[in-house]
N, C-alpha and C positions, 0 to 999 in steps of 0.2 A: 201126854196122849195116852188114853186108856180106852180099851174096847170092852163093851158090855154086851154079851150075847143074851138076848131076851128069851126067857123060858116059856112064856105063855103068850103066844101071838095074839089070840083072840082077846085076852084081857088087856094087853097093851094097846091094841087097836081101839078098844072101847075107851080107854083113857086118853088116847091121842085124838080120837074123832068125835066122841060124844060127851066126855067129861071135861071139866075145866082144868085138868091136871097140868097141861102145858100152856095155858092161856096167857101167862105173864111173860112168856118168852117172845122175843121179836123174831119174825120170819125173815131170813135172809133170802132163801129161795127154796123152791120145791118143784118136783116133777113126779108125774105118775103116768104109767103106761097101762092102758086098758086096751080098747080097740084102736086107740091112737095115743100119742104121747102129748101130755099137757104140761106146759112149763108155767111156773108162777114166779114172778119177780116180787120179792117182798118190799121193794122200795115204796115208801109212803109218799103220797101226793096230796098235800094239804089243800092245794088249789081246787080239788074236787069238792071239798066241804065249804060251808059258809064260815065266816070268821069266828063266830061263837063256838061252833063245833070244833074247829081246828085248835082254838086256844085251850080247850079242855083236854087235849091229847098230849100232855107233857112228855110221856114216855116215847111217843112216836116222833117227837122232835129230833130223835136220834137219826131219823132218816128211814126207819123201817117200821112196818106195821106189826101190830100184835097178832099172834097166832089166832086169838079168839075171833078176829075179824075175818080171817081166811078159812078157818076150820069148817064152817058150814059148806063152803064151796068145794073144799077138798073132800069132805064127806060125800057130797053128791056125786063126785067122780068115782068113788069107790063102791057105791051102791050098785046092786045088780046081782045076777046069778053067778058071775064069775069073780074069782079073786083077781086083783090086779096082777099083771105080770111082774111089775116091780114098781117101787116108788122110792123117792129120796126126799128128805126134809132137812134143811139146814137152819137150826135155830141159833140166835145170838142172845147172850145174857144181856138184859137191859143195863145201861150205864150206871144207874143208881144201885143196882145189885152188884155190879163189878166193884164199885166203891165200897159197898158194905162188906164184900168178901175180903178186900184188901185191909179194911179197917179191923174187922173181926179177927183176921189171921195175923195182924201185925206185920204185914208184908212190906218189903222195901220198894214199893212201886207207886207211881203217880198215874193218875188217869190219862194224862197226855202221852204216856209211854205205851199204852195198851190200845191195840186196834179193837179186838173183841175176844170173847170167850165163846167158842162154838160147841154145839151139840149136833152131830151129824147122825141122822137116823136113816138106815137103809133096809129095804125089804127086797130080797132077790127072787121072790116067788115062793120061797120056803122058810127062810129065817130072817129075823129082824136083828140087826146089829146097831148099837149106838156107840159112837166114837167121839170122845172129847177132843178139843183142840184149842190152842191158844195162839193168837196172832199178835205179835208185838210190833210197834212202830220203830223201836230201837233194838239194837242187838244186845243180848245179855246171855251169859252162861247160867244165870240164876234160874232154877227151875221151880222155885217155891210157889209161884203163882200157878203153874201147871199142876203141881201136886195138890194144892189147895182146891183147885177147880175139880180135879178128879175125885177128891174126898167129898166135896160138896155134892157132886152128882151121885156118888154112891149113897150118901145119906138121903138125897132126894128120892132115889129109886126105892130105898128101903121104907122111907116114910110114906110114899105113895103106893106101897105094896106091889112093886113091879119086880118079880123074880128075875134074876140074871146070874150068869156065870161070867167071871172075868177072864 
């Protein structure tokens, strides 16, 4: 687990809400407090779509919807004269990207051992903090997956030009 303190709130919010920077992440859950608190469950409901549409959404067969589907709604909740009092977004790395990370890192894990790799984003009214997390289905003392995920997020933030302090 690693914490990234974001140094440019406005730049980060642009990347989160208007750019496609986080669009490939799956949304686990989100909440935002403005004049009221709004909760979003990222569970994907394929029954809402017709069969052809649902079959095209292979990533979302993981049970969660992509951030790019929810981003416009979340953005609408942030618009206005006032900054939100707080918000939280919990992303999950898509299963195919978890497999890729394991393979590229030569890690001793199998997909069935891993619940998910999280990226928790929190805004407390002043600061934005991103915290990585790993949830395993089986107990292990091996932290190599956690370290690889932390390194991947650091590279992601640098590549997307998101300034941070650790």
